[in-house]
Each structure stands twice: as C-alpha cells, then as structure tokens.
C-alpha positions in Angstrom: -1.6 24.3 -11.9 0.5 22.9 -9.1 1.1 19.2 -9.3 1.0 17.3 -6.1 2.1 13.7 -6.0 1.7 11.2 -3.1 4.5 8.7 -3.0 3.1 5.6 -1.3 6.2 3.9 0.0 6.3 0.2 0.8 7.7 -1.3 4.0 11.1 -1.8 2.6 11.4 1.9 1.8 10.5 2.6 5.4 13.0 0.0 6.7 15.7 1.6 4.6 15.1 5.0 6.2 15.5 3.7 9.8 18.6 4.4 11.8 21.3 1.7 11.9 20.6 0.8 15.6 16.9 0.2 14.9 17.7 -1.8 11.8 20.0 -4.1 13.7 17.3 -4.6 16.3 14.8 -5.3 13.5 17.1 -7.9 12.0 17.1 -10.0 15.1 13.8 -11.4 13.9 14.3 -14.1 11.3 10.9 -13.4 9.6 11.9 -9.8 9.1 15.1 -10.9 7.4 13.1 -13.3 5.1 10.7 -10.5 4.3 13.7 -8.3 3.3 15.1 -11.1 1.2 11.8 -11.6 -0.6 11.6 -7.9 -1.5 15.1 -7.7 -3.1 15.8 -7.6 -6.8 16.8 -11.1 -8.2 20.5 -10.2 -8.4 20.5 -8.8 -4.9 19.0 -12.1 -3.6 21.8 -14.0 -5.3 24.5 -11.8 -3.7 23.0 -12.3 -0.2 22.7 -16.1 -0.5 26.2 -16.4 -2.0 27.8 -14.3 0.8 25.6 -15.6 3.6 28.2 -18.0 5.0 31.3 -15.7 4.3 32.3 -13.9 7.4 34.9 -11.5 6.0 34.5 -8.5 3.7 34.4 -9.1 -0.1 36.1 -6.7 -2.6 33.6 -4.7 -4.7 35.6 -5.5 -7.8 35.0 -9.2 -7.2 31.3 -8.8 -7.0 31.3 -6.8 -10.2 33.0 -9.7 -11.9 30.0 -12.0 -11.2 27.9 -10.3 -13.8 28.4 -9.8 -17.6 29.1 -6.2 -18.9 25.5 -5.7 -20.0 24.3 -6.5 -16.5 26.3 -3.8 -14.7 23.3 -1.5 -14.4 21.3 -4.2 -12.6 24.4 -4.9 -10.5 24.5 -1.3 -9.3 20.8 -1.3 -8.5 21.2 -4.5 -6.5 24.2 -3.2 -4.5 22.6 0.2 -3.8 19.5 -1.5 -2.5 21.5 -3.8 -0.2 23.4 -0.9 1.2 20.3 1.2 1.7 18.8 -1.7 3.8 22.1 -2.2 5.6 22.0 -5.9 4.5 25.4 -5.0 3.1 27.8 -2.9 5.1 30.1 -0.9 2.9 33.7 -0.2 4.0 37.0 0.9 2.5 40.2 -1.2 2.9 43.0 1.4 3.2 45.8 -1.1 2.9 44.5 -2.5 -0.4 42.9 0.8 -1.5 39.6 -0.8 -2.4 35.9 -0.8 -1.5 34.5 -3.8 0.2 31.1 -5.2 1.2 30.2 -7.5 4.1 26.8 -9.0 5.1 25.4 -7.3 8.2 26.4 -9.6 11.0 23.0 -9.4 12.8 21.1 -10.0 9.5 23.5 -12.8 8.6 23.1 -14.8 11.9 19.3 -14.4 11.9 18.9 -15.6 8.3 21.4 -18.4 8.8 19.4 -19.6 11.8 16.1 -19.4 9.8 17.5 -21.3 6.8 19.2 -24.0 8.9 16.7 -24.6 11.7 13.5 -23.3 10.1 11.2 -20.7 11.6 8.0 -20.9 13.5 5.7 -18.0 14.3 5.3 -17.0 17.9 1.7 -18.2 17.7 -0.1 -21.2 16.1 -3.4 -21.1 14.3 -6.6 -22.4 15.8 -6.4 -26.2 16.7 -8.6 -28.5 14.7 -10.5 -29.7 17.9 -12.0 -26.2 18.3 -15.3 -26.0 16.4 -15.7 -22.4 15.3 -17.2 -21.5 11.9 -14.6 -19.5 10.0 -15.3 -17.2 7.0 -14.5 -18.5 3.6 -11.7 -16.9 1.6 -14.4 -15.2 -0.6 -16.2 -13.9 2.5 -12.9 -12.7 3.9 -12.0 -10.8 0.8 -15.5 -9.2 0.7 -15.2 -8.2 4.3 -11.7 -6.6 3.7 -12.9 -4.6 0.8 -16.1 -3.5 2.6 -14.1 -2.4 5.7 -11.6 -0.5 3.5 -14.4 1.3 1.6 -16.1 2.2 4.9 -12.8 3.5 6.2 -12.3 5.7 3.1 -15.8 7.0 3.3 -15.4 7.9 6.9 -12.1 9.5 6.0 -13.4 11.8 3.3 -17.2 11.9 3.7 -18.4 10.8 7.2 -22.0 11.7 6.4 -22.2 8.9 3.8 -21.0 6.1 6.2 -23.6 3.5 7.2 -21.5 2.2 10.1 -18.9 4.2 12.1 -15.5 2.6 12.7 -13.9 2.6 16.1 -10.8 4.5 15.0 -10.0 7.2 17.5 -10.5 10.8 16.5 -6.8 11.6 17.1 -5.7 8.7 14.8 -8.3 9.7 12.1 -6.8 13.3 12.2 -3.4 11.8 11.4 -4.8 10.1 8.3 -6.7 13.3 7.3 -3.8 15.6 7.8 -2.7 15.8 4.2 -6.0 14.7 2.6 -8.4 17.2 4.1 -8.3 20.9 4.9 -10.7 22.9 7.1 -11.2 26.6 7.8 -13.0 28.1 10.7 -16.7 27.1 10.7 -16.5 25.4 7.4 -16.9 21.7 6.6 -13.7 19.8 5.8 -12.7 19.8 2.1 -10.5 17.4 0.2 -7.0 18.8 -0.7 -5.3 18.2 -4.0 -3.5 15.3 -2.4 -6.9 14.0 -1.2 -8.4 14.0 -4.6 -5.4 12.2 -6.1 -5.5 9.7 -3.2 -9.0 8.7 -4.1 -8.0 7.9 -7.7 -5.2 5.6 -6.6 -5.8 1.8 -6.7 -6.4 0.0 -3.4 -2.9 -1.2 -2.9 -1.4 2.3 -3.4 -4.0 3.7 -1.0 -3.2 1.0 1.6 0.6 1.7 1.4 -0.1 5.5 1.9 -2.3 4.9 5.0 0.1 2.4 6.5 3.0 4.7 5.9 1.2 7.6 7.7 0.2 5.1 10.5 3.9 4.2 11.0 5.4 7.6 10.4 3.2 9.2 13.1 3.5 6.3 15.6 5.9 8.2 17.8 3.2 10.8 18.5 1.1 8.0 20.0 3.9 6.7 22.1 4.5 3.7 19.8 8.0 2.7 18.6 8.1 2.6 14.8 10.5 -0.3 14.7 8.3 -2.5 16.9 5.3 -1.5 14.7 7.1 -2.4 11.4 8.4 -5.6 13.0 4.9 -6.8 14.0 3.3 -5.9 10.7 5.9 -7.7 8.7 5.6 -10.7 11.0 1.8 -10.5 10.4 2.3 -10.9 6.7 3.7 -14.4 7.3 0.4 -15.6 8.9 -1.9 -17.7 6.7 -4.8 -16.0 5.1 -8.1 -17.3 6.5 -6.6 -19.0 9.5 -7.6 -17.9 13.0 -5.0 -17.0 15.6 -5.6 -16.5 19.3 -5.6 -12.9 20.4 -4.3 -14.0 23.9 -0.9 -14.8 22.2 -0.4 -11.1 21.5 1.1 -8.5 23.8 -1.0 -5.5 24.9 0.8 -3.4 22.3 0.0 -5.9 19.5 -3.6 -6.1 20.6 -4.1 -2.4 20.2 -2.5 -2.6 16.7 -4.8 -5.5 15.7 -7.8 -3.4 16.6 -6.7 -0.6 14.3 -5.9 -3.1 11.5 -9.3 -4.7 11.9 -10.9 -1.3 11.2 -8.8 -1.0 8.0 -9.8 -4.5 6.8 -6.3 -6.1 7.3 -7.7 -8.6 9.8 -11.1 -9.8 10.9 -11.9 -10.2 14.6 -14.0 -13.2 15.7 -15.4 -13.9 19.1 -15.5 -17.6 20.2 -17.3 -19.1 23.2 -14.3 -18.6 25.5 -11.6 -16.9 23.4 -11.2 -14.2 20.7 -9.4 -14.8 17.4 -8.0 -12.7 14.6 -8.0 -13.8 11.0 -5.6 -12.2 8.5 -7.0 -11.0 5.2 -5.2 -10.7 1.8 -4.5 -7.1 2.6 -2.4 -8.2 5.6 -0.5 -11.0 3.9 0.5 -8.6 1.1 2.3 -6.3 3.4 5.8 -7.8 2.9 5.7 -7.6 -0.9 5.9 -4.6 -3.2 2.9 -2.8 -4.7 3.7 -4.2 -8.1 3.8 -7.8 -6.9 0.7 -7.4 -4.7 -1.4 -5.6 -7.3 -3.9 -7.7 -9.1 -6.4 -6.6 -11.7 -9.8 -6.0 -10.1 -13.0 -6.4 -12.1 -13.9 -3.0 -13.5 -17.3 -1.4 -13.3 -17.2 1.7 -15.6 -18.5 2.0 -19.2 -17.8 5.2 -21.1 -19.7 5.9 -24.3 -18.7 8.2 -27.2 -21.3 10.7 -26.2 -19.4 11.2 -22.9 -22.1 9.3 -20.9 -20.7 7.3 -17.9 -22.4 4.1 -16.6 -20.9 2.6 -13.4 -22.3 -0.8 -12.5 -21.7 -0.6 -8.8 -23.5 -0.5 -5.5 -20.6 1.3 -3.8 -21.1 4.7 -2.3 -17.4 5.2 -2.6 -17.4 4.7 -6.4 -20.2 7.2 -6.6 -18.2 9.8 -4.7 -15.1 9.2 -6.8 -17.1 9.6 -10.0 -18.4 13.0 -8.7 -14.8 14.2 -8.7 -14.7 14.5 -12.5 -18.2 13.9 -13.8 -21.7 15.0 -13.2 -23.6 12.2 -11.5 -27.2 12.4 -12.7 -28.9 9.6 -10.8 -28.1 6.4 -8.9 -30.1 3.1 -9.1 -29.5 0.2 -6.7 -26.7 -1.2 -8.9 -26.1 1.5 -11.4 -24.6 5.0 -11.3 -25.3 7.2 -14.4 -23.5 10.4 -15.1 -21.8 12.4 -17.8 -18.3 13.9 -18.3 -18.8 17.6 -19.1 -16.5 20.6 -19.6 -17.7 22.0 -16.3 -17.1 18.8 -14.3 -13.6 18.5 -15.8 -12.7 22.1 -15.0 -13.9 21.5 -11.5 -11.6 18.4 -11.3 -8.6 20.4 -12.6 -9.4 23.1 -10.0 -9.1 20.5 -7.3 -5.7 19.3 -8.5 -6.8 16.2 -10.5 -4.9 15.8 -13.7 -6.3 14.7 -17.1 -3.9 11.7 -17.1 -5.3 10.5 -13.8 -8.9 10.7 -15.0 -8.1 8.7 -18.2 -6.0 6.2 -16.2 -8.9 5.7 -13.7 -11.4 5.1 -16.5 -9.1 2.6 -18.2 -8.1 0.7 -15.1 -11.7 0.4 -14.0 -13.3 -0.4 -17.3 -16.1 -2.9 -17.2 -15.1 -6.5 -18.4 -17.4 -6.1 -21.5 -15.4 -3.1 -22.7 -12.0 -3.8 -21.1 -11.3 -6.2 -23.9 -11.8 -3.5 -26.5 -8.9 -1.4 -27.8 -9.2 1.3 -26.6 -11.4 0.6 -23.5 -12.2 4.3 -23.3 -13.4 5.9 -26.6 -10.7 7.9 -28.3 -12.8 11.0 -28.6 -13.4 11.1 -24.9 -9.7 10.6 -24.1 -8.7 13.3 -26.6 -11.2 15.7 -25.2 -10.1 15.2 -21.6 -6.5 15.6 -22.5 -7.0 18.6 -24.7 -9.2 20.5 -22.1 -6.3 20.5 -19.7 -4.3 22.7 -22.2 -7.3 25.1 -22.5 -7.6 25.2 -18.7 -3.9 26.0 -18.3 -4.2 28.8 -20.9 -7.1 30.3 -19.0 -5.0 30.3 -15.8 -2.2 32.2 -17.6 -4.8 34.7 -18.9 -6.2 35.2 -15.4 -2.7 35.9 -14.2 
C-alpha cells in the first residue's frame, strides 16, 4: 500500500525557503525579526543575542567553544537553523583559512531597533470610548472552531454544510488540489492525502492550509513575502481585541476576509466602522505546531466489543468516524458506530494507516476514559494493527 504523508510546515520553514532578496525585505520589519527569534531553539537565541551588537564576522571555532562537548549536537542544530533562515551569513576567511558567521545586517538593525526603542503595531486596538459589544474569549474560541469545521466540511463534503463560506471557487480549488480527485461526471472523492489530512489535529490542518494558501499566492497575483509578513505581524495582535479595518491596505483587507472564513479572525460591523478581532488560531501563527498544540477535550469512547460512542454534535466528527468505522445512527449529541473488518479494509484502501486510526482514537479519547491506561482497549488496538498485515498479504496475493 503506498504511504502518503503530508508535511505541514510552519511559517519558519516557509521563511527559510525564500530567496535571499525576499528574506532581507522581510527582515526590514522588526516584528518579523522578533517572530523569527521566538521560533529559534534556545541555543540559537543565545547566539543571536550575544552577537547582535558585534558588526564583524566571528570564527566558527569560537562559537563551538561556547558549548560543552556533550552539547555539540545542539550547537550544530542551532547553527544550521540560523543559516537556513539567513539570520547568520556564512563565509570563509581565506587569509585565516577558517569558516565565519555574521549576523545578517538587515536582521541585525531591525532587531536592535526593536529592542532599544520598542515596537508598536501599525494599528491600535479599539479605543475605550467606543461602546461596541465584543465577544468573550470563550465565544471567540467557539466561533473559530465552528468556522474551521464549516470550512473543512465545505472542503470535503459541501452537501453537509449548513452555511456556505464566501471563499472563491478558484481559491477552494487550490485547497482541494491534493485532497480531492474528480473524474468526468463523477462526484469528487477524497485522495489518500485527503483522508490523512482529516485525521490530523487542528493545528496540523491549519498549517497545511496556510502553507497551500501562501505557496499558491503567486497564481492569485499576491506576493508570498508580503503575505507571510502580514500574517506574522497579525500574530502579534492581542486575541479578543478589535482593530479598525480602515487601518489595513486593500491587499490586507482581502487577506483578512479569507482569514475570517478560516476562523483566524472575526469580522464585526460597528455603527460607523468595521473591525476585525484576532482569534487564538491567528495569534498562534508565529509559533511552532508543538508549542501551539494544546490537548482538546476528547469525545470518543471505544469499548472492548469494538463499539464506538462519540459524544459530539459535530457533523465533521461524524464524517471522520465514517472513514474507518460503520456509523449506525446519530442522536443530537451522540454518534454510535462500530469498528468492523470491512470498515478497516475500506480505510486501508483509501490510504489511511492503522497507526493513524489508533492515534486518532487515543488523542480524542473522552475524558472519562482518557485517564485509563490504555485509553483504547488493547484488543481493539491489536486487532486494528494486525489487520493491516492481513490486508498487505492480500494485496501481494492479488498481485
């Protein structure tokens, strides 16, 4: 069975892949430089801050002497990351016959200015004299998750969506490119990548969609560097605070509308002016998936008889469970199904692995069973993992 993996890169991976000219342009923004600094490994942060006010190149041997012998592996990781991001510029001194590193001059000046003089966003939040009822942080988080679920349903199963988002058909096709396939006169079907995408956690899904949004920006006539710069800048806004849309450029307003459909911001209309309110999804953009991931309350209970009970009102959860189980009926707040040999073989046919199924059940275990060890009964786990071996054997027999 072919194995397809989606690598959901974060912003810093995308920044590292940009040409040097665009990187230097990006580093003219102090907030971008701070976002880069935040994302670095601890040892890399130490190197940047220690060399920030040194104008000349520093020998590589000298940097290596700053760590103990058992820390050389971390030292190499730190240096490699700094060079990838062009925070450090690598050179070779022919006279002394040694490698040197120097802080990128554009990055250096921007970060120095930010640390010395402080930084202010190009826009301020709503003044206190304006009386507009803003959503609470809980309401905002609920809104973000509902928008994200609605977007995913429209992406993979438009017929199950209660409200249609305003995402253009051309942009939706960009998102669907690797997740759906369609033959003549047939309804679109999920690809192997699409099935695996649905089993990712929310943060991984978000990074994948944002990556596609940025990667294909040139097709829409949008500069990828400007798009990354605005999104990283957006991550420094305060969650729950309202910002005037009139402070945005026309390019940024178009981006904000797309981000609102994805649940990264909420748009609110006042009496005279319009506002945008960042959600937690937006403020997490400048950190890594590991740092931004937080354990969500699970909803799935698996019993030893292979019955599955999902305490959820989500249509998306129901569609995900259909990927590897037989959904028997759905109540207002409960989905009941069963893991069968046929449902597992169907999942394997669609490119879902046994490990992904077990991982999904564990990560989304209901709080009542999540405290148990194991959260998923061993006989269920063993059966799922063993059936993949039988499935592979049948494939070889068919060949």
